[in-house]
MARKE-826864 format. One record per atom (N, C-alpha, C): residue in three letters; atom name; y negated, x negated, z. Coordinates in steps of 0.02 Angstrom, whole numbers, plus 50000, padded with zeros to 5 digits. Each point is the difference from the previous one (the first is absolute). Layout:
N
  residuo  atomo     c2     c1     c3
      Ala     CA      Y      X      Z
...
REM end
This chain:
245
  residuo  atomo     c2     c1     c3
      Met      N  51458  51034  49666
      Met     CA  49947  50045  50025
      Met      C  49935  49986  49962
      Arg      N  49968  50052  49978
      Arg     CA  49937  49993  49964
      Arg      C  49945  49978  50048
      Arg      N  49966  49946  49981
      Arg     CA  49947  49975  50044
      Arg      C  49933  50031  49981
      Leu      N  49964  50021  50051
      Leu     CA  49934  50029  49989
      Leu      C  49952  49947  49976
      Arg      N  49961  50017  49950
      Arg     CA  49949  49953  49978
      Arg      C  49940  50003  50047
      Ala      N  49959  49949  49996
      Ala     CA  49947  49992  50050
      Ala      C  49939  50043  49986
      Ile      N  50011  50066  50002
      Ile     CA  49944  50046  50001
      Ile      C  49990  50019  50073
      Leu      N  50022  49955  50043
      Leu     CA  50004  50013  50072
      Leu      C  49943  49969  50038
      Leu      N  49995  50020  50061
      Leu     CA  49954  49968  50046
      Leu      C  50042  49956  50045
      Ile      N  49982  49938  50006
      Ile     CA  50035  49956  50046
      Ile      C  49957  49991  50062
      Leu      N  50029  50009  50056
      Leu     CA  49964  49993  50063
      Leu      C  50027  49940  50036
      Ile      N  49958  49951  50012
      Ile     CA  50021  49940  50035
      Ile      C  49967  50001  50068
      Ser      N  50039  50006  50051
      Ser     CA  49973  49997  50068
      Ser      C  50006  49929  50023
      Leu      N  49943  49965  50004
      Leu     CA  50003  49929  50017
      Leu      C  49940  49981  50043
      Leu      N  50011  49950  50041
      Leu     CA  49946  49971  50040
      Leu      C  49973  49941  49962
      Tyr      N  49935  49997  49991
      Tyr     CA  49972  49947  49958
      Tyr      C  50011  49931  50029
      Leu      N  50017  49996  50063
      Leu     CA  50010  49934  50030
      Leu      C  50073  49983  50006
      Gly      N  50039  50012  49948
      Gly     CA  50066  49972  49999
      Gly      C  50059  50046  49988
      Ala      N  49991  50066  49998
      Ala     CA  50057  50043  49988
      Ala      C  50027  49989  49930
      Ile      N  50064  50010  49989
      Ile     CA  50031  49988  49936
      Ile      C  50011  50065  49964
      Ala      N  49973  50006  49940
      Ala     CA  50002  50063  49964
      Ala      C  50071  50021  49984
      Gln      N  50045  49951  49991
      Gln     CA  50070  50017  49984
      Gln      C  50031  50042  50056
      Glu      N  49976  49994  50060
      Glu     CA  50028  50036  50056
      Glu      C  49965  50066  50013
      His      N  49944  50012  49967
      His     CA  49960  50059  50017
      His      C  49976  50036  49937
      Gly      N  50040  49998  49947
      Gly     CA  49979  50032  49938
      Gly      C  50037  50065  49988
      Tyr      N  49963  50053  49984
      Tyr     CA  50031  50065  49988
      Tyr      C  49969  50031  49937
      Phe      N  50041  50032  49959
      Phe     CA  49977  50031  49939
      Phe      C  49998  50076  50008
      Phe      N  49949  50032  49970
      Phe     CA  49991  50072  50005
      Phe      C  49981  50028  49932
      Arg      N  50019  50063  49988
      Arg     CA  49978  50035  49940
      Arg      C  49927  50020  50005
      Glu      N  49979  50017  50060
      Glu     CA  49931  50022  50011
      Glu      C  49978  49975  50068
      Leu      N  49936  50001  50011
      Leu     CA  49971  49973  50061
      Leu      C  50021  50041  50061
      Pro      N  50035  49969  50048
      Pro     CA  50018  50037  50061
      Pro      C  49941  50001  50048
      Glu      N  50008  50037  50053
      Glu     CA  49948  50001  50052
      Glu      C  50002  49933  50037
      Leu      N  49945  49964  49999
      Leu     CA  49998  49933  50029
      Leu      C  49975  50001  50072
      Pro      N  50021  49953  50040
      Pro     CA  49974  49994  50068
      Pro      C  49927  49979  49998
      Asp      N  49966  50008  50056
      Asp     CA  49930  49984  50005
      Asp      C  49991  49924  49996
      Ala      N  49975  49976  49943
      Ala     CA  49991  49928  49989
      Ala      C  49954  49991  49940
      Thr      N  49974  49940  49992
      Thr     CA  49958  49985  49942
      Thr      C  50043  49967  49946
      Pro      N  50013  50035  49945
      Pro     CA  50044  49972  49949
      Pro      C  49964  49954  49951
      Ser      N  50039  49957  49967
      Ser     CA  49975  49961  49944
      Ser      C  50041  50021  49939
      Tyr      N  49970  49996  49941
      Tyr     CA  50033  50024  49940
      Tyr      C  50004  49944  49948
      Thr      N  50058  49993  49969
      Thr     CA  50010  49951  49948
      Thr      C  50047  50028  49947
      Arg      N  49984  49990  49937
      Arg     CA  50046  50021  49947
      Arg      C  50045  49941  49982
      Leu      N  50065  50014  49994
      Leu     CA  50049  49949  49982
      Leu      C  50033  50020  49935
      Lys      N  50019  49949  49960
      Lys     CA  50032  50012  49936
      Lys      C  50062  49956  49994
      Asp      N  50055  50027  49975
      Asp     CA  50060  49960  49991
      Asp      C  50001  49968  49931
      Ser      N  50053  49964  49984
      Ser     CA  50005  49964  49937
      Ser      C  50006  50046  49940
      Glu      N  50015  50065  50012
      Glu     CA  50007  50048  49945
      Glu      C  49937  50042  49992
      Gly      N  49950  49988  50041
      Gly     CA  49937  50037  49994
      Gly      C  49996  50061  50044
      Asn      N  50054  50016  50038
      Asn     CA  49998  50056  50047
      Asn      C  49952  49984  50057
      Lys      N  49965  50050  50024
      Lys     CA  49949  49989  50051
      Lys      C  50013  50044  50061
      Val      N  49980  49974  50058
      Val     CA  50001  50039  50061
      Val      C  49936  49985  50039
      Leu      N  49985  50043  50047
      Leu     CA  49945  49989  50045
      Leu      C  50028  49978  50067
      Ala      N  49979  49941  50023
      Ala     CA  50022  49976  50066
      Ala      C  49946  50016  50051
      Ile      N  50021  50030  50054
      Ile     CA  49953  50016  50054
      Ile      C  50020  49958  50061
      Gly      N  49954  49958  50023
      Gly     CA  50014  49958  50057
      Gly      C  49974  50031  50064
      Leu      N  50043  50003  50050
      Leu     CA  49981  50027  50065
      Leu      C  50014  49948  50054
      Asp      N  49961  50002  50054
      Asp     CA  50012  49954  50055
      Asp      C  50036  50035  50059
      Val      N  50033  50055  49985
      Val     CA  50040  50035  50050
      Val      C  50066  50019  49968
      Asp      N  50050  50013  50041
      Asp     CA  50066  50021  49974
      Asp      C  49998  50073  49980
      Leu      N  50044  50017  49953
      Leu     CA  50007  50069  49980
      Leu      C  50045  50038  50049
      Pro      N  49985  50062  50015
      Pro     CA  50045  50040  50042
      Pro      C  50065  50015  49963
      Glu      N  50053  50011  50037
      Glu     CA  50065  50012  49970
      Glu      C  50000  50061  49954
      Ser      N  49959  50049  50017
      Ser     CA  49998  50061  49959
      Ser      C  49974  49985  49930
      Val      N  49956  49951  49993
      Val     CA  49975  49981  49934
      Val      C  50050  49956  49964
      Ile      N  50031  49955  50035
      Ile     CA  50050  49955  49969
      Ile      C  50056  50040  49969
      Lys      N  50019  50056  50031
      Lys     CA  50054  50041  49974
      Lys      C  49984  50030  49931
      Gln      N  49936  50002  49983
      Gln     CA  49980  50027  49934
      Gln      C  50004  49947  49945
      Ala      N  50012  49938  50018
      Ala     CA  49998  49945  49952
      Ala      C  50057  50004  49950
      Ile      N  49988  49976  49940
      Ile     CA  50052  49996  49948
      Ile      C  50041  49936  50012
      Pro      N  50066  50003  49997
      Pro     CA  50040  49939  50007
      Pro      C  49979  49947  49950
      Arg      N  49997  49938  50022
      Arg     CA  49977  49946  49956
      Arg      C  50043  49994  49937
      Glu      N  50065  50012  50008
      Glu     CA  50045  49991  49942
      Glu      C  49985  50051  49945
      Gln      N  49961  50052  50015
      Gln     CA  49982  50049  49949
      Gln      C  49934  49983  49966
      Val      N  49968  49947  50022
      Val     CA  49934  49982  49973
      Val      C  50009  49940  49953
      Arg      N  49981  50008  49939
      Arg     CA  50006  49947  49950
      Arg      C  49958  49940  50021
      Asn      N  50031  49941  50003
      Asn     CA  49965  49937  50017
      Asn      C  49967  50003  50069
      Ala      N  50034  50032  50047
      Ala     CA  49972  50005  50067
      Ala      C  49986  49932  50031
      Asp      N  50046  49952  49988
      Asp     CA  49990  49934  50030
      Asp      C  49937  49966  49974
      Gln      N  49985  50011  49936
      Gln     CA  49939  49970  49972
      Gln      C  49938  50027  50035
      Phe      N  49999  50065  50012
      Phe     CA  49942  50029  50034
      Phe      C  49995  49976  50072
      Leu      N  50056  49996  50034
      Leu     CA  49999  49977  50069
      Leu      C  49981  49927  50005
      Asn      N  50024  49959  49952
      Asn     CA  49980  49930  50000
      Asn      C  49925  49993  49986
      Gly      N  49974  50043  49956
      Gly     CA  49929  49999  49987
      Gly      C  49959  50019  50061
      Ala      N  50024  50050  50037
      Ala     CA  49966  50020  50061
      Ala      C  50002  49946  50053
      Asn      N  50057  49966  50003
      Asn     CA  50007  49945  50048
      Asn      C  49952  49943  49983
      Met      N  49993  49986  49936
      Met     CA  49953  49949  49978
      Met      C  49928  50019  50019
      Met      N  49983  50064  49992
      Met     CA  49934  50023  50019
      Met      C  49988  49990  50075
      Ala      N  50051  50015  50040
      Ala     CA  49994  49992  50072
      Ala      C  49988  49927  50019
      Thr      N  50038  49955  49967
      Thr     CA  49991  49928  50012
      Thr      C  49930  49978  49981
      Met      N  49977  50022  49942
      Met     CA  49934  49980  49976
      Met      C  49946  50024  50049
      Leu      N  50005  50063  50023
      Leu     CA  49951  50026  50046
      Leu      C  49999  49962  50066
      Glu      N  50060  49983  50023
      Glu     CA  50004  49963  50063
      Glu      C  49965  49932  49994
      Leu      N  50013  49965  49945
      Leu     CA  49969  49934  49990
      Leu      C  49925  50006  49988
      Ala      N  49981  50047  49958
      Ala     CA  49929  50008  49982
      Ala      C  49957  50019  50060
      Gln      N  50029  50040  50045
      Gln     CA  49960  50026  50056
      Gln      C  50013  49962  50065
      Ala      N  50036  49944  49995
      Ala     CA  50017  49962  50060
      Ala      C  49938  49974  50037
      Gly      N  49947  49986  49962
      Gly     CA  49940  49973  50031
      Gly      C  49946  50051  50015
      Val      N  50014  50064  49989
      Val     CA  49949  50051  50012
      Val      C  49993  50013  50075
      Lys      N  49938  49996  50024
      Lys     CA  49986  50009  50071
      Lys      C  49992  50075  50016
      Asp      N  49995  50014  50064
      Asp     CA  49994  50070  50022
      Asp      C  49939  50034  49970
      Asp      N  49947  49962  49986
      Asp     CA  49940  50030  49972
      Asp      C  50002  50005  49924
      Gly      N  50057  49982  49971
      Gly     CA  50008  50006  49927
      Gly      C  49979  49940  49960
      Thr      N  49971  49949  50033
      Thr     CA  49979  49940  49965
      Thr      C  50059  49952  49992
      Phe      N  49994  49955  49951
      Phe     CA  50052  49950  49989
      Phe      C  49969  49941  49964
      Tyr      N  50035  49942  50004
      Tyr     CA  49974  49941  49966
      Tyr      C  50023  49997  49928
      Ser      N  49954  49982  49956
      Ser     CA  50017  49980  49932
      Ser      C  49946  49952  49977
      Pro      N  50017  49955  49954
      Pro     CA  49950  49952  49976
      Pro      C  49940  50035  49971
      Lys      N  49939  49975  50017
      Lys     CA  49939  50031  49977
      Lys      C  49954  49948  49967
      Ala      N  49960  50024  49953
      Ala     CA  49955  49955  49964
      Ala      C  49954  49964  50048
      Gly      N  49992  49935  49990
      Gly     CA  49956  49959  50041
      Gly      C  50036  49966  50057
      Glu      N  50063  50018  50013
      Glu     CA  50039  49970  50055
      Glu      C  50051  49951  49972
      Pro      N  50019  49950  50041
      Pro     CA  50053  49955  49977
      Pro      C  50065  50038  49991
      Phe      N  50038  49982  49948
      Phe     CA  50065  50031  49992
      Phe      C  50045  49977  50057
      Pro      N  50038  50045  50031
      Pro     CA  50038  49983  50060
      Pro      C  50056  49951  49985
      Pro      N  50024  49965  50052
      Pro     CA  50058  49955  49991
      Pro      C  50061  50038  49975
      Phe      N  50037  49970  49953
      Phe     CA  50061  50031  49976
      Phe      C  50052  49947  49988
      Asn      N  50062  50021  50002
      Asn     CA  50058  49954  49992
      Asn      C  50057  50042  49972
      Glu      N  50006  50002  49934
      Glu     CA  50047  50044  49968
      Glu      C  50044  49963  49949
      Ile      N  50055  50030  49981
      Ile     CA  50047  49971  49953
      Ile      C  50001  50041  49936
      Asp      N  50004  49965  49943
      Asp     CA  50000  50036  49936
      Asp      C  50070  50015  49976
      Leu      N  50005  50028  49942
      Leu     CA  50063  50022  49970
      Leu      C  50049  49943  49992
      Asp      N  49974  49939  49991
      Asp     CA  50043  49942  49989
      Asp      C  50013  49960  50064
      Gly      N  49975  50025  50057
      Gly     CA  50011  49965  50063
      Gly      C  49946  49950  50019
      Arg      N  49948  49993  49960
      Arg     CA  49946  49954  50016
      Arg      C  49954  50031  50052
      Arg      N  49979  49959  50048
      Arg     CA  49955  50024  50053
      Arg      C  49927  49988  49980
      Trp      N  49959  50051  50014
      Trp     CA  49929  49997  49985
      Trp      C  49959  50012  50063
      Thr      N  49947  49960  50008
      Thr     CA  49954  50007  50057
      Thr      C  49929  49994  49975
      Asn      N  49952  50003  50045
      Asn     CA  49930  49992  49982
      Asn      C  49988  49932  49967
      Asp      N  50034  49949  50025
      Asp     CA  49991  49933  49971
      Asp      C  50023  49997  49927
      Ser      N  50049  50042  49983
      Ser     CA  50028  50000  49932
      Ser      C  49948  50022  49948
      Val      N  49953  50041  50022
      Val     CA  49951  50028  49952
      Val      C  49930  49971  50011
      Lys      N  49994  49951  50043
      Lys     CA  49934  49971  50015
      Lys      C  49969  49972  49936
      Gly      N  49937  50017  49989
      Gly     CA  49965  49975  49941
      Gly      C  50011  50041  49938
      His      N  50037  50055  50006
      His     CA  50013  50045  49943
      His      C  49976  50070  50015
      Val      N  49980  50035  49949
      Val     CA  49989  50073  50008
      Val      C  50069  50032  50004
      Met      N  50008  50046  50046
      Met     CA  50064  50035  50009
      Met      C  49989  50075  49995
      Val      N  50048  50033  49968
      Val     CA  50001  50073  49998
      Val      C  50067  50023  50029
      Leu      N  49998  50047  50046
      Leu     CA  50061  50025  50032
      Leu      C  50003  50076  49991
      Asn      N  50058  50024  49978
      Asn     CA  50010  50072  49988
      Asn      C  50059  50023  50042
      Leu      N  49988  50047  50046
      Leu     CA  50053  50028  50042
      Leu      C  50025  50064  49969
      Trp      N  50067  50008  49997
      Trp     CA  50031  50058  49968
      Trp      C  50066  50015  50034
      Tyr      N  50029  50057  49982
      Tyr     CA  50070  50014  50019
      Tyr      C  50030  50044  49945
      Ser      N  50066  50005  49999
      Ser     CA  50034  50029  49943
      Ser      C  49987  50075  49991
      Gly      N  49983  50035  50054
      Gly     CA  49988  50072  49994
      Gly      C  49930  50017  49977
      Cys      N  49959  49951  49986
      Cys     CA  49930  50011  49979
      Cys      C  49997  50000  49924
      Gly      N  49995  50059  49970
      Gly     CA  49996  50006  49928
      Gly      C  49941  49963  49970
      Pro      N  49939  50008  50026
      Pro     CA  49943  49963  49973
      Pro      C  50009  49924  50004
      Cys      N  50035  49977  50052
      Cys     CA  50013  49928  50006
      Cys      C  50042  49976  49941
      Arg      N  50053  50036  49985
      Arg     CA  50044  49980  49945
      Arg      C  49965  50007  49933
      Ala      N  49959  50052  49993
      Ala     CA  49966  50012  49936
      Ala      C  49952  49945  49982
      Glu      N  49968  49969  50049
      Glu     CA  49950  49949  49984
      Glu      C  50029  49930  49991
      Met      N  50064  49991  50016
      Met     CA  50030  49933  49998
      Met      C  49994  49965  49932
      Pro      N  50016  50033  49944
      Pro     CA  49993  49965  49935
      Pro      C  49929  49976  49987
      Glu      N  49950  50042  50017
      Glu     CA  49931  49980  49989
      Glu      C  49981  49942  50046
      Leu      N  50021  50001  50062
      Leu     CA  49984  49945  50045
      Leu      C  50028  49934  49974
      Ser      N  50057  50003  49968
      Ser     CA  50031  49938  49974
      Ser      C  49955  49967  49948
      Thr      N  49961  50039  49964
      Thr     CA  49956  49970  49949
      Thr      C  49944  49960  50031
      Trp      N  49985  50012  50063
      Trp     CA  49947  49963  50033
      Trp      C  50017  49926  50007
      Lys      N  50064  49983  50004
      Lys     CA  50019  49930  50005
      Lys      C  49978  49960  49938
      Glu      N  50003  50032  49943
      Glu     CA  49978  49967  49938
      Glu      C  49924  49997  49998
      Gln      N  49968  50051  50026
      Gln     CA  49927  50003  49999
      Gln      C  49969  49950  50049
      Phe      N  50036  49988  50056
      Phe     CA  49975  49955  50052
      Phe      C  50054  49949  50019
      Pro      N  50012  49950  49957
      Pro     CA  50056  49954  50011
      Pro      C  49993  49957  50063
      Asp      N  49940  49992  50027
      Asp     CA  49991  49959  50059
      Asp      C  50004  50039  50066
      Val      N  50006  50066  49994
      Val     CA  50005  50043  50060
      Val      C  50073  50006  50021
      Met      N  50011  50002  50065
      Met     CA  50067  50008  50027
      Met      C  50010  50074  50017
      Phe      N  50048  50031  49965
      Phe     CA  50013  50072  50008
      Phe      C  50064  50011  50039
      Phe      N  49996  50040  50054
      Phe     CA  50058  50016  50041
      Phe      C  50006  50076  50007
      Ser      N  50062  50023  50000
      Ser     CA  50014  50068  50023
      Ser      C  50039  49993  50065
      Ala      N  49998  50052  50041
      Ala     CA  50036  49999  50064
      Ala      C  50027  50069  50016
      Thr      N  50061  50002  50026
      Thr     CA  50031  50063  50020
      Thr      C  50051  49986  50054
      Tyr      N  50023  50053  50033
      Tyr     CA  50050  49991  50053
      Tyr      C  50071  49998  49973
      His      N  50010  50017  49936
      His     CA  50067  50001  49971
      His      C  50030  49930  49997
      Asp      N  50067  49996  49998
      Asp     CA  50033  49935  49995
      Asp      C  49998  49976  49927
      Ala      N  50024  49938  49991
      Ala     CA  49995  49967  49935
      Ala      C  50037  50038  49945
      Glu      N  50057  50028  50016
      Glu     CA  50040  50035  49950
      Glu      C  49963  50060  49972
      Val      N  49971  50039  50045
      Val     CA  49962  50060  49979
      Val      C  49938  49980  49961
      Val      N  49965  49949  50025
      Val     CA  49938  49978  49968
      Val      C  50013  49975  49929
      Gln      N  50052  49961  49992
      Gln     CA  50015  49973  49934
      Gln      C  50016  50056  49950
      Lys      N  50038  50049  50022
      Lys     CA  50019  50056  49956
      Lys      C  49938  50038  49978
      Ile      N  49954  50014  50046
      Ile     CA  49941  50040  49984
      Ile      C  49951  49960  49957
      Thr      N  49987  49938  50019
      Thr     CA  49950  49960  49964
      Thr      C  50023  49982  49930
      Glu      N  50065  49991  49991
      Glu     CA  50025  49987  49932
      Glu      C  49994  50063  49957
      Lys      N  50016  50057  50029
      Lys     CA  49996  50063  49963
      Lys      C  49929  50014  49977
      His      N  49951  49984  50042
      His     CA  49930  50015  49985
      His      C  49961  49939  49976
      His      N  50035  49946  49984
      His     CA  49969  49940  49971
      His      C  49942  49974  50043
      Phe      N  50013  49997  50065
      Phe     CA  49949  49977  50047
      Phe      C  50013  49926  50013
      Thr      N  49954  49957  49978
      Thr     CA  50014  49928  49998
      Thr      C  49963  49959  50053
      Trp      N  49970  50032  50048
      Trp     CA  49967  49963  50054
      Trp      C  50053  49965  50044
      Thr      N  49977  49960  50047
      Thr     CA  50045  49972  50050
      Thr      C  50011  50054  50053
      His      N  50064  50017  50012
      His     CA  50015  50057  50042
      His      C  50023  49978  50070
      Leu      N  49962  50019  50051
      Leu     CA  50018  49986  50069
      Leu      C  50044  50057  50025
      Val      N  50057  49983  50027
      Val     CA  50050  50051  50019
      Val      C  50006  50005  50076
      Glu      N  50020  50059  50023
      Glu     CA  50007  50013  50072
      Glu      C  49937  49981  50039
      Ala      N  49942  50013  49969
      Ala     CA  49936  49983  50032
      Ala      C  49978  50058  50044
      Lys      N  50039  50012  50053
      Lys     CA  49990  50060  50041
      Lys      C  49934  49999  50038
      Asp      N  49978  49940  50022
      Asp     CA  49937  49997  50037
      Asp      C  49941  50023  49957
      Met      N  50001  49983  49936
      Met     CA  49945  50020  49956
      Met      C  49998  50075  49990
      Met      N  50057  50034  50007
      Met     CA  50001  50072  49990
      Met      C  49956  50037  50050
      Ser      N  49989  49971  50058
      Ser     CA  49958  50033  50051
      Ser      C  49928  50005  49978
      Trp      N  49981  49962  49948
      Trp     CA  49931  50005  49975
      Trp      C  49988  50066  49963
      Ile      N  50053  50035  49984
      Ile     CA  49991  50065  49967
      Ile      C  49974  50052  50049
      Gly      N  50025  49998  50062
      Gly     CA  49977  50046  50051
      Gly      C  50005  50072  49979
      Thr      N  49944  50036  50005
      Thr     CA  49999  50071  49981
      Thr      C  49975  50010  49929
      Glu      N  49989  49944  49965
      Glu     CA  49979  50004  49929
      Glu      C  50062  49997  49956
      Gly      N  49990  49995  49935
      Gly     CA  50057  50003  49954
      Gly      C  50012  49936  49962
      Phe      N  50058  49999  49966
      Phe     CA  50018  49946  49954
      Phe      C  49972  50016  49930
      Pro      N  49991  49949  49958
      Pro     CA  50003  49929  50016
      Pro      C  49938  49978  50039
      Phe      N  50003  49940  50027
      Phe     CA  49943  49969  50033
      Phe      C  49991  49931  49968
      Thr      N  49942  49988  49972
      Thr     CA  49988  49938  49962
      Thr      C  49941  49963  50030
      Val      N  50009  49934  50007
      Val     CA  49950  49957  50032
      Val      C  49984  49941  49954
      Val      N  49935  49985  49993
      Val     CA  49978  49940  49964
      Val      C  49971  49951  50051
      Val      N  50025  49939  49998
      Val     CA  49980  49948  50048
      Val      C  49971  49941  49961
      Asp      N  49944  49973  50021
      Asp     CA  49969  49945  49963
      Asp      C  50031  49932  50019
      Lys      N  49975  49947  49971
      Lys     CA  50029  49933  50008
      Lys      C  49992  49974  50071
      Met      N  49955  50029  50038
      Met     CA  49989  49979  50070
      Met      C  50039  50044  50049
      Gly      N  50040  50045  49974
      Gly     CA  50041  50042  50044
      Gly      C  49965  50060  50027
      Ile      N  49943  50020  49969
      Ile     CA  49962  50058  50022
      Ile      C  50017  50060  49955
      Val      N  50012  50056  50032
      Val     CA  50014  50061  49962
      Val      C  49937  50023  49965
      Arg      N  50005  50010  49934
      Arg     CA  49943  50022  49961
      Arg      C  50004  50074  49984
      Tyr      N  50060  50028  50001
      Tyr     CA  50008  50071  49983
      Tyr      C  50068  50022  50026
      Ala      N  50003  50061  50027
      Ala     CA  50063  50029  50023
      Ala      C  49996  50075  49989
      Val      N  50052  50027  49968
      Val     CA  49997  50071  49982
      Val      C  50069  50032  50003
      His      N  50003  50061  50027
      His     CA  50061  50040  50000
      His      C  49999  50045  49938
      Gly      N  50059  50011  49971
      Gly     CA  50005  50044  49943
      Gly      C  49990  49962  49935
      Thr      N  50008  50037  49944
      Thr     CA  49990  49969  49935
      Thr      C  49977  50053  49950
      Ser      N  49962  49976  49952
      Ser     CA  49976  50041  49944
      Ser      C  49971  49951  49950
      Gln      N  49983  50024  49940
      Gln     CA  49971  49956  49951
      Gln      C  49935  49971  50026
      Glu      N  49961  50040  50036
      Glu     CA  49937  49976  50027
      Glu      C  50011  49948  50054
      Ile      N  50049  50011  50044
      Ile     CA  50014  49951  50053
      Ile      C  50024  49934  49969
      Arg      N  50043  50004  49950
      Arg     CA  50025  49938  49970
      Arg      C  49943  49962  49964
      Ala      N  49954  50037  49970
      Ala     CA  49943  49967  49968
      Ala      C  49957  49965  50053
      Glu      N  49991  50032  50057
      Glu     CA  49962  49969  50054
      Glu      C  50035  49938  50027
      Leu      N  50067  50003  50004
      Leu     CA  50038  49942  50023
      Leu      C  49990  49941  49952
      Ile      N  50003  50013  49936
      Ile     CA  49989  49947  49951
      Ile      C  49931  49969  50008
      Ala      N  49950  50042  50011
      Ala     CA  49932  49975  50010
      Ala      C  49996  49956  50062
      Lys      N  50034  50020  50054
      Lys     CA  49999  49961  50061
      Lys      C  50038  49934  49992
      Ile      N  50053  50000  49961
      Ile     CA  50036  49938  49986
      Ile      C  49954  49951  49964
      Lys      N  49964  50025  49951
      Lys     CA  49953  49957  49963
      Lys      C  49947  49971  50046
      Glu      N  49974  50042  50044
      Glu     CA  49950  49977  50048
      Glu      C  50028  49946  50045
      Ala      N  50062  50011  50024
      Ala     CA  50031  49951  50046
      Ala      C  50012  49933  49965
      Glu      N  50016  50002  49937
      Glu     CA  50011  49936  49963
      Glu      C  49936  49961  49992
      Glu      N  49943  50034  50000
      Glu     CA  49935  49967  49989
      Glu      C  49971  49971  50064
      Ile      N  50027  50020  50057
      Ile     CA  49973  49975  50065
      Ile      C  50020  49928  50011
REM end
């Protein structure tokens, strides 16, 4: 059977607090009539470069709409798209776990002590606040679906040579196998904290990556969501300042 290429719209009906996209994913040629809900939109791409638009809903689709869906077996790389949507759902659940009813959430802020942490790296070594005491620390939060996160990894690796006395960490919720594959592909040489799910709540309603500079006394000197050449230049300036304190 000829499989349809992904010029399709993928509709993922999922609850951000735990629904599994594999159980609620439907493919469509065109946008069906949606139930009354606030949708979220994400573009997904498979390994061949095919793209779809994923629409997240917090309500179930009516049976009349589901009947319009294209069978998954007719969609090229359907499992890749559904896995990608499932990953997005997991990321959103973790990132927004600490968001309060008023929309506020905790994340490290400049001038405050860096919060207690207890995480394991790619090699199984455990890291805590005591492990970095007396050192400048830089922490970068990322996940595999964040294109800007992956794009900046090679440049971030050069910072280790520029600042040999600084302790550089990345953190993500992915397991060691996934992290190793991605960081090797993108030549990311920091110390990688894996399955750091508690840290993901610092993203809240903001975006990835999230990068924090902490001075030798454990005080946050800079914290920023997102990335750009200007942001990375500011981070370098803050690292230099932290080393001089």
